[in-house]
C-alpha positions as CSV (number, residue, x, y, z in Angstrom):
1,M,5.9,-9.6,21.0
2,D,6.8,-10.0,24.6
3,N,8.3,-13.5,25.3
4,N,5.0,-14.3,27.6
5,N,3.5,-15.7,24.9
6,S,5.8,-18.7,24.3
7,N,4.5,-22.0,25.6
8,N,6.0,-23.7,28.2
9,N,7.4,-27.4,26.9
10,N,5.3,-29.5,29.4
11,G,1.9,-29.1,28.7
12,N,2.1,-26.1,26.2
13,K,0.5,-24.0,28.9
14,P,1.5,-20.4,28.5
15,N,3.9,-19.1,30.7
16,N,2.8,-16.2,32.8
17,K,5.9,-15.5,34.5
18,V,7.7,-12.2,33.9
19,N,11.0,-12.7,33.1
20,L,12.7,-9.1,34.2
21,P,15.8,-8.2,32.0
22,K,18.9,-7.9,33.9
23,F,20.5,-4.1,34.4
24,N,23.4,-2.9,36.0
25,L,23.7,-2.2,39.2
26,N,25.5,1.0,39.8
27,W,22.4,2.6,38.3
28,M,20.2,1.8,41.3
29,Y,23.3,3.0,43.6
30,M,23.5,6.2,41.4
31,I,19.9,6.6,41.8
32,I,19.6,6.2,45.6
33,A,22.6,8.7,46.2
34,L,21.0,11.2,44.3
35,M,17.7,10.7,46.4
36,L,20.3,11.1,49.6
37,L,21.9,14.4,48.0
38,G,18.5,15.1,47.7
39,L,17.0,15.2,51.1
40,W,20.3,16.5,52.0
41,W,19.6,19.4,50.2
42,G,16.3,20.0,50.9
43,S,16.5,19.2,55.1
44,D,16.5,22.4,57.2
45,S,17.5,21.6,60.8
46,K,16.7,18.2,60.4
47,G,20.1,17.4,59.1
48,A,21.9,19.6,60.8
49,G,24.7,18.9,63.4
50,S,23.9,19.1,66.9
51,K,25.3,18.8,70.3
52,A,24.2,18.1,73.5
53,V,25.1,20.5,76.4
54,T,24.2,21.4,80.2
55,Y,22.4,24.5,81.1
56,S,25.4,26.4,82.6
57,E,27.2,25.9,79.2
58,L,24.6,26.7,77.2
59,Q,24.4,30.4,79.5
60,D,28.2,30.3,78.9
61,Y,27.5,30.3,75.1
62,V,24.7,33.1,75.1
63,K,26.8,35.2,77.4
64,K,29.9,35.1,74.9
65,G,27.4,36.0,71.9
66,Y,27.4,32.8,70.1
67,V,23.6,32.2,70.1
68,S,21.2,33.9,67.3
69,K,18.3,31.9,68.2
70,V,16.3,30.2,71.1
71,L,14.0,27.9,71.0
72,G,12.2,27.1,74.2
73,Y,9.5,24.0,74.7
74,E,7.0,23.4,77.0
75,D,8.8,20.0,78.1
76,K,11.9,22.6,79.2
77,S,13.8,21.1,76.3
78,I,15.6,23.8,74.5
79,E,17.3,24.2,71.2
80,A,19.7,27.2,70.4
81,Y,21.4,27.6,67.0
82,L,24.8,28.9,66.5
83,K,26.3,31.9,64.8
84,P,28.6,31.0,62.0
85,T,31.3,32.3,63.1
86,A,30.9,30.5,66.4
87,V,30.7,26.9,65.1
88,G,34.6,26.3,65.5
89,A,34.5,27.4,69.0
90,V,31.7,25.0,70.1
91,F,32.2,22.0,67.9
92,G,36.1,22.5,67.1
93,A,35.4,21.8,63.4
94,D,34.4,24.1,60.2
95,S,30.6,24.5,60.0
96,T,30.6,22.4,56.3
97,K,31.0,19.3,58.1
98,V,28.1,19.8,60.6
99,G,26.1,20.9,58.7
100,R,24.1,24.2,57.6
101,N,22.6,25.2,60.5
102,P,24.1,23.4,63.4
103,I,22.4,24.1,67.2
104,I,23.2,22.8,71.0
105,T,20.6,21.3,72.7
106,S,19.5,21.4,76.6
107,R,17.2,21.6,79.2
108,A,15.8,24.7,81.2
109,P,14.9,24.8,84.7
110,S,11.6,26.2,83.9
111,T,10.4,28.4,80.4
112,D,10.0,31.6,82.5
113,K,13.9,31.0,83.8
114,L,14.9,30.8,80.5
115,E,13.0,34.1,79.3
116,E,14.5,35.9,82.6
117,F,17.9,35.0,81.7
118,L,17.6,36.0,77.5
119,Q,16.1,39.3,78.7
120,A,19.1,39.7,81.2
121,E,21.8,39.0,78.4
122,K,19.6,41.4,76.2
123,E,19.8,44.5,78.3
124,A,23.6,43.7,78.8
125,G,24.2,43.4,74.9
126,H,25.4,39.8,74.9
127,F,22.3,38.4,73.2
128,D,21.2,40.1,70.2
129,G,19.1,37.2,68.6
130,T,15.5,35.8,68.8
131,S,13.7,33.7,71.1
132,D,10.6,31.8,70.8
133,Y,8.4,29.1,72.7
134,P,6.3,26.9,69.9
135,P,4.4,23.9,71.1
136,K,6.4,20.6,70.9
137,S,5.7,18.9,67.9
138,D,4.6,15.5,67.0
139,I,7.3,13.0,66.7
140,F,5.2,10.7,63.9
141,P,4.8,14.1,61.7
142,A,8.6,14.6,62.0
143,I,9.3,10.8,61.1
144,L,6.9,11.1,58.4
145,I,8.4,13.9,56.6
146,Q,11.9,12.3,56.8
147,I,10.3,9.1,55.1
148,L,7.9,10.2,52.8
149,P,10.3,11.8,50.2
150,L,12.5,8.5,50.0
151,V,9.5,6.5,49.8
152,L,8.0,8.3,46.8
153,L,11.3,8.0,45.2
154,V,11.7,4.5,45.7
155,A,8.1,3.8,44.1
156,L,8.9,5.8,41.3
157,W,12.0,4.1,40.6
158,I,10.4,0.9,41.0
159,F,8.1,2.2,38.5
160,F,9.8,3.2,35.8
161,M,12.0,0.3,35.9
162,R,8.8,-1.8,35.6
163,R,7.9,0.2,32.9
164,M,11.4,-0.3,31.1
165,S,11.4,-4.5,31.9
166,G,8.1,-4.3,29.8
167,G,6.1,-5.7,33.6
168,G,3.3,-3.6,35.4
169,S,1.1,-1.5,32.9
170,G,4.0,-0.8,30.5
171,G,4.3,-3.6,28.6
172,P,6.3,-3.7,25.0
173,G,7.7,-0.8,24.0
174,G,9.7,-0.1,27.3
175,V,13.6,0.9,26.8
176,F,14.4,-3.0,27.7
177,N,11.8,-4.3,25.4
178,V,12.6,-1.6,22.5
179,G,14.2,-5.0,20.5
180,K,11.4,-7.1,21.1
181,S,9.1,-8.2,18.2
182,K,5.6,-6.5,17.9
183,A,4.0,-9.0,16.0
184,Q,0.4,-9.7,17.2
185,L,-0.2,-13.6,18.1
186,F,-3.8,-15.0,17.0
187,E,-3.7,-18.7,18.2
188,K,-6.5,-21.5,17.3
189,G,-10.0,-20.4,17.9
190,G,-8.9,-16.6,18.4
191,S,-10.5,-13.2,17.6
192,I,-10.4,-13.5,13.8
193,K,-13.4,-14.9,12.3
194,I,-13.0,-14.3,8.7
195,T,-12.7,-17.6,6.6
196,F,-11.9,-18.4,2.9
197,K,-15.7,-18.1,2.2
198,D,-16.2,-14.6,3.2
199,V,-13.5,-13.6,0.3
200,A,-15.1,-13.3,-3.2
201,G,-13.5,-13.8,-6.4
202,L,-9.5,-14.4,-6.4
203,A,-10.0,-17.9,-7.4
204,E,-6.5,-19.0,-8.4
205,A,-4.8,-16.9,-5.2
206,K,-7.5,-18.7,-3.2
207,Q,-6.8,-22.3,-4.2
208,E,-2.9,-21.5,-3.7
209,V,-3.1,-20.1,0.0
210,E,-5.8,-23.0,0.6
211,E,-3.2,-25.2,-0.4
212,I,-0.7,-24.1,2.2
213,V,-3.2,-24.4,4.7
214,E,-3.9,-27.8,3.9
215,F,0.0,-28.3,4.3
216,L,-0.3,-27.7,7.8
217,K,-3.3,-29.8,8.5
218,E,-2.3,-32.9,6.5
219,P,1.4,-32.8,5.7
220,Q,1.5,-36.3,4.9
221,K,-1.0,-36.2,1.5
222,Y,2.1,-34.2,0.3
223,T,5.3,-35.5,1.9
224,D,4.0,-39.0,1.2
225,L,5.0,-38.2,-2.4
226,G,8.1,-36.4,-1.7
227,G,6.8,-32.9,-1.5
228,K,8.1,-30.2,1.0
229,I,5.7,-27.6,2.3
230,P,6.6,-23.9,0.9
231,K,9.0,-21.6,3.0
232,G,6.9,-18.6,1.9
233,A,4.5,-16.9,-0.4
234,L,4.2,-13.0,-1.6
235,L,0.9,-11.5,-2.5
236,V,1.5,-9.1,-5.2
237,G,-1.6,-6.8,-6.5
238,P,-2.7,-3.5,-6.8
239,P,-3.7,-1.6,-3.3
240,G,-7.5,-2.6,-2.2
241,T,-7.5,-6.1,-3.7
242,G,-7.5,-8.2,-0.8
243,K,-4.4,-9.0,0.0
244,T,-4.6,-8.3,3.7
245,L,-7.9,-10.0,3.8
246,L,-6.8,-13.3,2.3
247,A,-4.1,-13.5,4.9
248,K,-7.0,-12.9,7.4
249,A,-8.7,-15.9,6.0
250,V,-5.4,-17.5,6.3
251,A,-5.5,-16.6,10.3
252,G,-9.4,-17.6,10.4
253,E,-8.6,-21.1,8.5
254,A,-5.3,-22.3,9.9
255,N,-5.0,-24.3,12.9
256,V,-1.8,-22.8,13.8
257,P,-0.2,-20.0,15.2
258,F,-0.5,-16.9,13.3
259,F,1.8,-13.9,13.6
260,S,0.6,-10.4,11.7
261,L,3.0,-7.4,11.6
262,A,3.5,-4.7,9.4
263,G,6.8,-4.0,7.4
264,S,7.0,-0.7,8.9
265,D,7.4,-2.5,12.8
266,F,11.0,-3.5,11.9
267,V,11.7,0.5,11.6
268,E,12.9,2.4,14.5
269,M,15.5,5.0,15.2
270,F,17.5,3.5,17.2
271,V,20.4,1.5,15.5
272,G,20.4,-2.5,15.3
273,V,16.8,-2.4,16.4
274,G,15.6,-3.7,13.2
275,A,17.6,-6.7,13.1
276,S,17.2,-7.6,16.7
277,R,12.9,-7.3,16.2
278,V,13.8,-9.9,12.9
279,R,15.9,-12.3,15.4
280,D,12.7,-12.0,18.1
281,L,10.2,-12.8,15.8
282,F,11.5,-15.8,14.4
283,K,13.1,-17.0,17.4
284,Q,9.0,-16.6,18.7
285,A,7.5,-18.7,15.7
286,K,10.2,-21.2,16.1
287,E,8.7,-22.1,19.7
288,K,5.2,-22.2,18.0
289,A,6.3,-24.1,14.9
290,P,4.4,-25.0,12.7
291,C,3.2,-21.2,12.6
292,I,2.2,-18.8,9.6
293,V,4.2,-15.3,10.1
294,F,2.7,-12.1,7.9
295,I,4.3,-9.7,7.1
296,D,2.0,-6.6,5.8
297,E,3.7,-3.9,3.0
298,I,7.2,-5.9,3.4
299,D,8.3,-3.2,0.8
300,A,8.9,-0.7,3.9
301,V,11.7,-3.1,5.1
302,G,13.0,-5.2,1.9
303,R,13.4,-2.6,-0.6
304,A,16.6,-3.3,-3.2
305,R,19.9,-2.9,-1.5
306,G,22.0,-0.1,-3.2
307,K,19.7,0.7,-5.6
308,N,21.0,4.1,-6.0
309,P,23.9,4.9,-4.3
310,A,24.3,8.2,-5.5
311,M,21.6,9.4,-3.6
312,G,22.4,7.9,-0.1
313,G,21.2,4.7,1.3
314,N,19.8,3.8,4.9
315,D,22.3,1.1,6.6
316,E,19.7,0.4,9.5
317,R,17.0,-0.7,6.7
318,E,19.4,-3.2,5.0
319,N,20.7,-3.9,8.2
320,T,17.6,-5.3,9.0
321,L,16.7,-6.9,5.3
322,N,20.3,-8.8,6.1
323,Q,18.6,-10.4,9.0
324,L,15.3,-11.1,7.3
325,L,17.1,-12.9,4.2
326,T,19.4,-15.0,6.8
327,E,16.5,-16.1,9.1
328,M,14.0,-17.0,6.1
329,D,16.9,-19.2,4.4
330,G,20.2,-18.7,6.0
331,F,22.8,-21.2,7.3
332,G,20.3,-22.3,10.4
333,S,17.2,-24.0,9.7
334,N,13.8,-22.5,9.9
335,S,11.5,-25.6,9.4
336,G,7.9,-25.1,10.3
337,V,7.8,-21.5,9.5
338,I,5.9,-20.5,6.8
339,I,5.9,-16.3,5.6
340,L,3.1,-14.6,3.9
341,A,4.0,-10.8,2.8
342,A,1.9,-8.7,0.8
343,T,3.2,-6.0,-1.2
344,N,2.0,-3.4,-4.0
345,R,5.6,-2.5,-5.1
346,V,7.2,-5.8,-6.0
347,D,9.3,-4.0,-8.7
348,V,11.4,-2.4,-5.5
349,L,11.9,-5.5,-3.7
350,D,15.3,-7.1,-3.3
351,K,16.1,-9.9,-5.7
352,A,17.3,-12.0,-2.9
353,L,14.2,-11.8,-1.3
354,L,12.2,-12.9,-4.1
355,R,14.2,-15.9,-5.0
356,A,12.9,-19.6,-4.5
357,G,13.5,-20.9,-0.8
358,R,12.3,-17.9,0.6
359,F,9.3,-16.9,-1.6
360,D,8.6,-20.2,-3.2
361,R,5.5,-18.7,-4.7
362,Q,4.4,-15.4,-5.9
363,I,0.3,-14.8,-5.6
364,H,-1.3,-12.3,-7.9
365,V,-3.9,-10.5,-6.5
366,D,-5.6,-8.6,-9.6
367,L,-8.5,-6.6,-9.7
368,P,-11.4,-8.4,-10.0
369,D,-12.6,-8.8,-13.4
370,L,-16.2,-8.5,-14.5
371,N,-17.6,-12.0,-12.7
372,E,-15.4,-11.4,-9.9
373,R,-17.1,-7.8,-9.3
374,K,-20.4,-9.4,-9.1
375,E,-19.3,-12.0,-6.7
376,V,-17.8,-9.1,-4.6
377,F,-21.2,-7.0,-5.1
378,G,-22.7,-10.6,-3.2
379,V,-20.7,-10.0,-0.5
380,H,-20.8,-6.8,0.3
381,L,-24.7,-6.5,-0.3
382,R,-25.2,-9.2,2.8
383,P,-25.8,-6.4,5.2
384,I,-27.7,-3.7,3.1
385,K,-31.4,-4.3,2.6
386,I,-31.5,-3.5,-0.7
387,D,-35.0,-3.4,-3.0
388,D,-36.1,-5.2,-6.3
389,T,-34.5,-2.5,-8.5
390,V,-30.9,-3.4,-7.7
391,D,-29.5,-4.6,-10.4
392,V,-26.0,-6.5,-9.6
393,D,-24.9,-7.1,-13.3
394,L,-25.1,-3.7,-14.5
395,L,-23.5,-2.6,-10.9
396,S,-20.1,-4.8,-11.9
397,R,-20.7,-3.9,-15.4
398,Q,-20.3,0.0,-14.3
399,T,-17.3,-0.4,-11.8
400,P,-14.8,-1.5,-14.6
401,G,-11.2,-1.1,-12.5
402,F,-12.6,-0.8,-9.2
403,S,-11.1,-2.9,-6.5
404,G,-12.6,-4.8,-3.5
405,A,-12.1,-1.9,-1.3
406,D,-13.8,0.5,-4.0
407,I,-16.9,-1.9,-4.1
408,A,-17.4,-1.9,-0.4
409,N,-17.0,2.0,-0.3
410,V,-19.8,1.8,-3.2
411,C,-21.9,-0.2,-1.1
412,N,-21.4,2.0,2.0
413,E,-22.0,5.4,-0.1
414,A,-25.4,3.9,-1.4
415,A,-26.5,2.9,2.0
416,L,-25.4,6.1,3.4
417,I,-27.1,7.9,0.2
418,A,-30.7,6.2,1.0
419,A,-30.6,7.0,4.4
420,R,-29.9,10.9,3.7
421,H,-32.8,10.6,1.9
422,G,-34.9,8.9,4.7
423,K,-35.6,5.7,2.7
424,K,-36.3,2.3,3.9
425,F,-34.5,0.2,1.1
426,V,-31.3,1.0,-0.9
427,G,-32.6,1.2,-4.4
428,K,-30.6,1.4,-8.4
429,Q,-30.3,4.8,-8.0
430,D,-28.7,5.1,-5.0
431,F,-26.0,3.1,-6.5
432,L,-25.8,4.9,-9.3
433,D,-25.5,8.1,-7.5
434,A,-23.2,6.1,-5.3
435,V,-20.7,5.3,-8.0
436,D,-20.8,8.9,-9.5
437,R,-20.1,10.3,-6.3
438,I,-16.9,8.5,-6.3
439,I,-15.8,8.8,-9.5
440,G,-16.5,12.2,-10.4
441,G,-17.2,13.6,-6.9
442,L,-20.1,15.7,-5.2
443,E,-22.8,17.5,-7.6
444,K,-22.4,21.4,-7.3
445,K,-25.7,22.6,-8.8
446,T,-24.8,25.5,-7.0
447,K,-22.3,26.5,-9.0
448,I,-23.4,29.6,-11.4
449,T,-22.8,29.4,-14.8
450,T,-24.2,31.7,-17.9
451,E,-26.4,30.6,-20.7
452,A,-23.6,30.7,-23.2
453,E,-21.1,28.4,-20.7
454,R,-24.4,26.2,-20.7
455,R,-24.4,25.7,-23.9
456,S,-20.7,25.3,-24.5
457,I,-20.9,22.3,-22.2
458,A,-23.4,21.3,-23.4
459,L,-22.0,21.0,-27.0
460,H,-18.7,19.9,-25.9
461,E,-20.3,16.8,-23.9
462,A,-22.8,16.1,-27.0
463,G,-19.5,15.6,-28.8
464,H,-18.2,13.2,-27.0
465,A,-21.5,10.8,-26.5
466,S,-22.0,11.3,-30.4
467,I,-18.9,9.8,-31.4
468,S,-18.9,7.2,-28.4
469,W,-21.8,6.0,-29.8
470,L,-21.1,6.0,-33.4
471,L,-17.8,4.3,-33.3
472,E,-17.3,0.6,-33.3
473,Y,-14.5,0.5,-30.5
474,A,-15.3,3.4,-28.3
475,N,-16.7,2.9,-24.9
476,P,-20.4,2.5,-24.7
477,L,-22.4,5.3,-23.3
478,I,-24.6,5.2,-19.9
479,K,-25.2,8.8,-19.5
480,V,-24.1,12.2,-20.0
481,T,-24.8,15.3,-17.4
482,I,-23.7,19.2,-17.5
483,V,-24.2,19.5,-14.1
484,P,-20.8,20.4,-12.2
485,R,-19.2,17.5,-10.2
486,G,-16.0,17.8,-8.6
487,R,-13.7,20.2,-10.8
488,A,-15.6,19.2,-13.9
489,L,-18.2,21.1,-15.4
490,G,-19.6,18.3,-17.1
491,A,-18.8,14.6,-17.6
492,A,-20.4,11.5,-19.4
493,W,-20.3,8.0,-17.9
494,Y,-19.4,4.9,-19.8
495,L,-19.3,1.2,-19.7
496,P,-15.0,0.7,-20.6
497,E,-14.4,-2.6,-22.2
498,E,-11.8,-4.5,-19.9
499,R,-9.7,-6.1,-23.1
500,Q,-7.4,-8.4,-22.5
501,I,-5.5,-7.4,-25.9
502,T,-6.1,-4.2,-27.3
503,T,-5.5,-3.6,-31.1
504,K,-4.7,-0.4,-32.8
505,E,-8.3,0.3,-34.3
506,Q,-9.7,0.1,-30.8
507,M,-7.2,2.6,-29.7
508,L,-7.4,5.0,-32.4
509,D,-11.3,4.8,-32.0
510,E,-11.0,5.9,-27.9
511,M,-8.8,8.8,-29.3
512,C,-11.1,9.5,-31.3
513,A,-14.3,10.1,-29.1
514,T,-12.1,11.6,-26.3
515,L,-11.5,14.7,-28.6
516,G,-15.1,14.8,-29.8
517,G,-15.6,17.7,-27.4
518,R,-12.9,19.8,-28.8
519,A,-14.2,19.0,-32.0
520,A,-17.4,19.9,-31.4
521,E,-16.4,23.3,-29.9
522,D,-14.7,24.1,-33.2
523,L,-16.9,22.9,-35.5
524,F,-20.4,24.5,-34.4
525,M,-18.9,27.5,-32.3
526,G,-16.3,28.4,-34.5
527,R,-13.8,28.9,-31.2
528,I,-12.4,26.4,-28.4
529,S,-12.1,26.7,-24.8
530,T,-10.3,25.0,-21.8
531,G,-12.8,22.8,-21.1
532,A,-11.1,20.4,-23.2
533,M,-7.6,20.6,-21.5
534,N,-8.2,16.7,-19.6
535,D,-8.8,15.3,-23.0
536,L,-6.1,16.5,-24.5
537,E,-3.7,15.5,-21.6
538,R,-5.0,11.9,-22.0
539,V,-4.8,11.8,-25.9
540,T,-1.4,12.8,-26.0
541,K,-0.3,10.4,-23.2
542,Q,-1.9,7.7,-24.8
543,A,-0.6,8.6,-28.6
544,Y,3.4,8.9,-27.0
545,G,2.6,5.3,-25.7
546,M,1.2,3.6,-28.5
547,I,4.3,5.3,-30.6
548,A,7.3,5.5,-27.9
549,Y,6.3,1.8,-26.0
550,L,3.9,-0.1,-28.5
551,G,5.7,0.3,-32.0
552,M,2.1,1.4,-33.3
553,S,3.9,3.8,-35.8
554,D,5.0,3.8,-39.6
555,K,8.1,5.6,-39.0
556,L,9.2,3.7,-35.9
557,P,7.8,0.3,-36.0
558,N,8.1,-2.8,-33.7
559,L,10.2,-0.2,-31.2
560,C,9.6,-0.1,-27.6
561,Y,11.6,2.5,-26.2
562,Y,10.7,2.0,-22.1
563,N,13.1,2.3,-19.6
564,N,12.9,0.2,-16.5
565,E,15.4,2.3,-14.6
566,E,13.6,4.0,-11.4
567,Y,16.2,6.4,-11.1
568,S,17.5,7.1,-14.5
569,F,17.0,10.6,-16.2
570,N,18.3,9.5,-20.1
571,R,16.0,8.6,-22.4
572,P,16.8,5.4,-24.3
573,Y,16.8,7.0,-27.4
574,S,18.9,10.0,-29.6
575,E,17.2,13.7,-29.9
576,K,16.6,12.8,-33.8
577,T,14.6,9.8,-32.6
578,A,12.5,12.2,-30.2
579,E,12.0,14.6,-32.6
580,L,10.4,11.8,-34.9
581,I,8.3,10.3,-31.8
582,D,6.8,14.1,-31.7
583,E,5.8,14.3,-35.3
584,E,4.0,11.4,-35.4
585,V,2.7,11.6,-32.2
586,K,1.0,14.9,-33.8
587,K,0.1,13.2,-36.8
588,M,-1.4,11.0,-35.1
589,V,-3.7,13.2,-32.9
590,N,-4.5,15.3,-35.6
591,E,-5.4,12.3,-38.2
592,Q,-8.3,11.5,-35.1
593,Y,-9.2,15.0,-34.6
594,E,-9.9,15.5,-38.3
595,R,-11.9,12.1,-38.2
596,A,-14.1,13.5,-35.1
597,K,-15.0,16.7,-37.2
598,Q,-15.7,14.5,-40.2
599,I,-18.3,12.1,-37.7
600,L,-19.8,15.2,-36.2
601,S,-20.2,16.8,-39.9
602,E,-22.3,14.3,-40.9
603,H,-24.7,13.5,-38.2
604,K,-25.3,17.5,-37.5
605,E,-28.7,17.0,-37.0
606,G,-28.0,14.7,-34.2
607,H,-25.8,16.3,-32.5
608,S,-27.6,19.2,-32.2
609,E,-30.5,17.7,-31.2
610,L,-28.5,15.9,-28.9
611,T,-26.9,19.4,-27.5
612,Q,-30.2,21.0,-26.9
613,L,-31.8,17.9,-24.7
614,L,-29.1,18.0,-22.8
615,I,-29.5,21.7,-22.1
616,D,-33.0,21.3,-21.3
617,K,-32.9,18.0,-19.0
618,E,-29.5,18.7,-17.9
619,V,-28.6,14.9,-17.5
620,I,-29.4,12.2,-20.8
621,F,-29.2,8.4,-20.7
622,A,-28.2,5.9,-23.5
623,E,-32.0,5.4,-24.3
624,D,-31.9,9.4,-25.1
625,V,-28.8,8.5,-27.2
626,E,-30.3,5.3,-28.9
627,R,-33.5,7.2,-29.9
628,I,-32.1,10.0,-31.7
629,F,-28.9,8.0,-33.2
630,G,-30.6,4.3,-33.5
631,K,-29.5,1.3,-31.6
632,R,-25.6,0.8,-31.5
633,P,-25.2,-2.5,-34.4
634,W,-22.1,-3.8,-32.2
635,A,-22.6,-5.8,-28.8
636,S,-20.2,-5.1,-26.6
637,R,-17.7,-7.3,-24.7
638,S,-19.1,-7.1,-21.4
639,E,-22.6,-8.0,-22.9
640,E,-20.8,-11.0,-24.8
641,I,-18.8,-11.7,-21.3
642,M,-22.3,-11.9,-19.4
643,A,-24.0,-13.9,-21.8
644,A,-21.3,-16.7,-22.2
645,K,-21.5,-17.0,-18.2
646,E,-25.1,-17.2,-18.5
647,S,-25.0,-20.3,-21.1
648,Q,-21.5,-21.4,-19.1
649,D,-24.2,-21.0,-15.7
650,A,-27.1,-22.8,-18.0
651,A,-24.8,-25.7,-19.0
652,K,-23.8,-26.1,-15.7
653,A,-27.1,-26.6,-14.3
654,E,-28.2,-28.8,-17.0
655,R,-25.5,-31.3,-16.5
656,E,-26.3,-31.2,-12.8
657,L,-29.8,-32.2,-13.7
658,A,-29.2,-34.8,-15.8
659,E,-26.7,-36.3,-13.2
660,K,-29.3,-35.9,-11.0
661,L,-31.9,-37.6,-13.0
662,K,-29.3,-40.4,-14.1
663,G,-28.9,-41.1,-10.3
664,E,-32.4,-41.0,-9.6
665,E,-33.3,-43.7,-12.6
666,K,-30.5,-45.8,-11.2
667,E,-31.8,-46.0,-7.8
668,I,-35.3,-46.9,-9.1
669,K,-33.6,-49.5,-11.4
670,E,-31.9,-50.6,-8.0
671,E,-35.1,-50.9,-5.8
672,E,-37.2,-52.7,-8.9
673,A,-34.3,-55.3,-9.1
674,E,-34.6,-55.6,-5.6
675,N,-38.6,-56.2,-5.2
676,T,-38.1,-58.7,-8.1
677,A,-35.9,-60.5,-6.5
678,E,-37.7,-60.7,-2.9
679,E,-40.8,-61.9,-5.4
680,K,-39.0,-64.9,-6.5
681,A,-38.0,-66.1,-3.6
682,A,-41.0,-65.5,-2.0
683,A,-42.7,-67.8,-4.8
684,T,-40.1,-70.7,-4.3
685,G,-40.2,-70.7,-0.5
686,T,-36.3,-70.3,-0.4
687,K,-34.4,-69.6,3.0
688,V,-30.7,-68.7,2.9
689,T,-29.0,-68.8,5.7
690,A,-25.1,-68.2,7.0
691,E,-22.5,-69.6,9.9
692,G,-19.5,-68.3,9.0
693,T,-17.9,-69.4,6.1
694,K,-21.1,-72.2,5.4
695,V,-24.0,-71.3,3.7
696,T,-27.1,-73.4,3.9
697,V,-29.7,-73.3,0.9
698,E,-33.1,-74.7,1.9
699,R,-36.1,-74.7,-0.7
700,H,-39.5,-75.9,0.1
701,S,-41.7,-76.5,-2.8
702,S,-44.2,-78.8,-3.0
703,T,-43.8,-80.3,-6.4
704,E,-40.2,-81.1,-5.5
705,T,-41.9,-82.8,-2.0
706,E,-44.2,-84.9,-4.3
707,T,-41.5,-86.4,-6.7
708,N,-39.3,-87.4,-3.7
709,E,-42.3,-89.6,-2.1
710,E,-42.6,-91.2,-6.0
711,K,-38.9,-92.0,-5.9
């Protein structure tokens, strides 16, 4: 950023003075010389040499044939242009030294006598030029013509100098400011209105970031115990999970200056500019300390150095990274500046950048789970007018693997679909259509398919639906359609189980359900088609992953051939092992294929009924499959999580209610005790007074009075 953002030492007021950079004055002299040269070159007679002579001398030059043109004016002044061959005789010098069009000036007795003289000389053959008597021009336009080009050139020069120096309307980005930081500065009470309340889910990540903000607000709480403020935190996670949103919330919550820029802002075509911008950024940050610096997509500048020397490197990027490493934790002090950075490619970052002392914390911002998606939907549904049919629990279950950005897109797409149909409120079906639109693409109801193709597609999709319903660990079905959508001729929607640990049996059930479409074609049509290409691709990758990486093979147990080298083209196993892996993959896929055919053979009638229903209705739901095959005897993991969440919420509500009742009961007992004490005090007539440390108790009882009198 510009240095204008830095505060004065006195009063912390912004310094509005424009500090123009110094530049070499030789440039200014060169520009002025070029302007003068341009004026001389563009001038006609005004820059030519001239000589004042008497009228008789002028007549003599005309008689000798030196004059090529004569101009006579009303004020009797004369301008005579000389021939190039006569310049030496008149001026005594070369024509190059007196201009391109040298002239002589004089005054005539009258215009008529001048005309008579020129006419006589023409007849005598002494004057073969031209003569003219134009009106005398005003001196002001002549001066204006002389000065205006110079003024324009000077103004143009001042404009470009101001642009290059960052003044005027140029701002940052000029030649002299190319090494300045491009970070945006957000002061307290600025334009950022996002707070941690606007960030749904991400409980652990928010807790760590909130601790940094709290440290800036109340450092004494931590320094009393010997703690030091973290120097940096790296937000790591897939795209769209809310890393930048979390940084915006920090900017909205922190009562300190917040610098924001992208990693690509350090990248420039000029050598040394990146390192210069890093130095300028930290210079501004130290002037504003304590403050926070947020670098988005830091992998643009923080990639590992010398990762693959054989493929060349970018020295400028490495120089920028070296400067960043030095500024973050080098020889100099950098106290009070906290670095926040975000990336989704932490695997390519330089190890020196990730060490403690530069980024003390790595905060993982993962994809939201089931309960977090429900919270995210709650945030994005606030501005949308929804009706009572919208089921947030179903939407959160139907969007596994969706990031916060994807969920925001679902809500926006649902609102657009509802508006397209002229609805006043957004309903459940609009959200389901939005999910289908994002996952599968647009419906192509106009695509022409024959009856045989429709039956083939229906058999295929019914095979998927039947096997996924009949296997315990397969993903529960939501709906099946044979309407073309995107590049697919048909599709089946499931509720994938978000497992933290997946067993071999669960993966085999998923593989068997994926092969159900091809198995149905082979079993009931006697031929196979190209419709199963995507299924075969997924199954093959899954089988190779199970055998080569997860050790789920009988002949290659407990072995992982995973290669973490980014640019390595060598396999970490021999040719013989590669052949064995291929054999095991074929065996695994064929076993599940035969298993799928066996299951379909056992439930032939149900599959046939489901196929016909799909041909008739084009879209069927889980209720239709349940009516044909019966209710699934297994509860899905999502249902278990939702039930556990509800039980936890119910238990929490019961505890809060019990604590509230206990507090109310305690207040009632205290109030009863106070009333009893007041009643006793009123009955005994006891008066208690206090003065400083002296307490006096006076009792007024009729019984006591009588007894004292008797004594």
